[in-house]
C-alpha positions in Angstrom: 35.5 137.5 206.7 31.8 138.7 207.3 32.6 142.0 205.6 33.8 140.4 202.3 31.1 138.3 202.2 28.5 141.1 202.6 30.4 143.1 200.1 30.2 140.3 197.7 26.3 139.7 198.5 25.4 143.2 198.2 27.2 143.4 194.4 25.3 140.5 193.6 22.0 142.3 192.4 21.9 142.0 188.6 22.3 138.2 189.0 21.3 136.7 192.2 24.4 135.2 194.0 27.0 136.4 191.1 29.2 139.1 191.8 32.0 140.6 189.6 34.4 143.2 191.4 38.0 143.6 191.2 39.9 142.9 194.3 40.7 146.6 195.0 36.9 147.3 194.9 36.1 144.4 197.3 38.7 145.8 199.7 37.7 149.6 199.9 34.0 148.3 200.1 35.2 145.9 202.9 37.4 148.1 204.7 40.2 145.6 204.7 43.6 145.2 202.6 43.9 143.7 199.6 45.9 140.9 201.0 43.0 140.2 203.7 40.6 139.7 200.4 42.8 137.5 198.8 43.3 135.2 202.0 39.5 135.2 202.9 38.5 134.6 199.1 40.8 131.6 199.3 39.2 130.2 202.4 35.8 130.6 201.1 36.8 129.1 197.9 38.5 126.1 199.6 35.4 125.6 202.0 33.0 125.8 198.8 31.3 129.0 199.9 32.1 130.6 196.8 33.2 129.7 193.1 36.0 131.9 191.4 36.0 132.1 187.7 38.4 134.1 185.8 37.7 136.4 182.9 39.5 137.9 180.0 39.1 141.1 178.5 38.8 140.1 174.6 38.8 144.2 173.8 41.9 145.1 175.7 43.5 141.8 176.3 44.5 140.7 179.6 42.8 139.6 182.5 39.7 141.3 184.0 37.5 141.4 187.3 36.8 137.8 188.5 33.3 136.3 188.9 32.2 135.2 192.2 29.4 132.8 192.5 28.0 132.7 196.1 27.3 128.8 196.5 25.9 129.7 200.1 23.0 131.7 198.8 21.6 128.6 196.7 
C-alpha cells in the first residue's frame, strides 16, 4: 500500500497532490501487480485518502488515465 501511495505522491509534481497515471504505470513504478493496485486504490478511495476522477479522451474517444487527488496531502 505504501509503495502505491508513494508512486502517486512522486508523480504529482505538476499540480501538488494531483496525479494522472495509467494503472499499468502505477503497477510498474510500485513493483506490484495491476490487481494489487486496483485493490489498494479502492481501499484508499473508500477510506477517503484519495479521490478518483475518470477522464475521457475527446480526440481518440474512450477512456483515458484516471486523475487521482491525494486528499491526505492537503
